[in-house]
Backbone bond lengths (Angstrom), bond angles and torsions (degrees), N, CA, C in turn:
res aa  C-N    CA-C-N  psi(-1)  N-CA   C-N-CA  omega(-1)  CA-C   N-CA-C  phi
1 M - - - 1.386 - - 1.497 108.15 -
2 K 1.394 120.61 -38.31 1.414 119.56 -178.33 1.534 113.39 -62.24
3 K 1.371 116.00 -41.61 1.416 120.16 177.21 1.488 111.57 -59.89
4 S 1.329 118.29 -46.28 1.395 123.46 178.45 1.546 112.88 -58.13
5 I 1.346 114.39 -44.71 1.482 119.42 179.70 1.528 109.56 -62.67
6 N 1.372 115.65 -48.75 1.479 119.25 179.96 1.511 111.82 -60.71
7 K 1.319 115.73 -42.90 1.523 119.40 -176.64 1.497 111.83 -67.27
8 N 1.302 115.50 -47.01 1.467 119.52 -168.08 1.597 112.92 -90.07
9 L 1.286 116.51 -28.84 1.434 116.44 -175.25 1.555 112.65 -100.84
10 F 1.363 119.62 -31.67 1.408 121.80 -172.58 1.471 114.53 -116.56
11 K 1.338 117.77 -10.06 1.423 121.82 176.89 1.542 113.39 51.24
12 G 1.276 115.80 37.16 1.524 120.13 173.38 1.486 114.26 77.10
13 S 1.371 123.02 5.63 1.370 124.27 -177.35 1.573 112.84 -79.65
14 I 1.319 117.22 -23.10 1.419 122.26 177.72 1.502 108.39 -144.32
15 T 1.287 117.62 163.09 1.505 124.34 176.01 1.571 107.72 -99.59
16 V 1.264 116.45 135.46 1.422 120.82 178.32 1.493 110.50 -116.60
17 S 1.341 118.27 135.52 1.374 122.77 171.81 1.569 110.84 -103.28
18 V 1.309 116.67 130.63 1.464 121.44 -176.78 1.501 109.31 -120.84
19 T 1.342 119.29 126.33 1.457 118.98 177.12 1.576 100.35 -139.61
20 F 1.352 114.68 133.59 1.449 121.30 176.93 1.544 108.07 -116.53
21 A 1.310 113.16 146.20 1.450 122.32 179.88 1.538 109.01 -117.90
22 V 1.287 118.85 128.06 1.461 124.64 172.87 1.467 103.33 -114.06
23 I 1.381 115.54 128.60 1.438 120.99 -177.50 1.558 106.49 -132.86
24 E 1.228 114.25 159.87 1.483 118.38 177.68 1.523 109.98 -100.86
25 F 1.330 114.42 131.53 1.451 121.16 175.71 1.528 109.99 -79.73
26 E 1.340 117.00 128.15 1.357 120.19 176.00 1.564 109.46 -114.89
27 K 1.318 115.69 154.35 1.561 120.44 -165.49 1.539 107.83 -54.13
28 D 1.272 122.58 -34.19 1.461 124.17 -170.42 1.548 111.87 -92.05
29 D 1.350 118.50 -0.64 1.425 121.96 -175.49 1.523 109.63 -69.49
30 T 1.354 114.42 145.37 1.449 124.47 169.16 1.467 109.24 -108.73
31 L 1.343 117.13 170.99 1.498 119.04 172.19 1.496 109.60 -52.11
32 D 1.301 116.30 -45.61 1.499 120.02 -175.48 1.551 111.50 -62.47
33 T 1.322 116.73 -42.13 1.577 115.57 179.84 1.478 107.02 -73.88
34 M 1.216 122.16 -30.96 1.520 119.63 177.31 1.520 109.52 -65.77
35 I 1.286 119.01 -42.55 1.489 123.18 178.31 1.496 108.84 -60.65
36 Q 1.397 116.84 -45.96 1.519 121.26 -178.32 1.478 108.59 -61.17
37 K 1.376 119.89 -39.28 1.468 123.87 -178.05 1.556 106.42 -65.76
38 A 1.289 116.14 -50.65 1.497 118.72 -178.72 1.507 110.98 -58.40
39 Y 1.305 116.23 -47.46 1.525 120.85 178.72 1.545 110.19 -56.98
40 K 1.329 117.40 -44.95 1.404 118.56 -179.63 1.584 111.98 -64.21
41 T 1.351 115.29 -43.44 1.450 119.30 -179.60 1.537 108.93 -61.68
42 V 1.311 120.30 -45.47 1.439 121.67 -179.77 1.475 112.64 -62.69
43 R 1.409 120.71 -43.05 1.445 121.73 175.68 1.526 111.70 -59.02
44 E 1.344 117.47 -40.44 1.460 122.46 179.55 1.551 109.58 -64.92
45 A 1.315 114.01 -40.82 1.510 116.32 -179.02 1.557 111.37 -67.63
46 K 1.286 113.60 -30.71 1.510 115.34 175.54 1.502 117.07 -87.56
47 G 1.332 113.47 0.31 1.461 118.91 178.07 1.545 114.50 74.45
48 L 1.290 114.98 29.17 1.505 119.44 -179.64 1.545 112.24 -94.44
């Protein structure tokens, strides 16, 4: 996906970093807890 985004949207003028987070919705989740889960997952994926 990253190669496709770089090639088709930016024509090599900049480098793009793409990270996706897939999280599970639990019945007591709020928008805030979902965002926190996604943020944590993205940070882990990037090794931060």
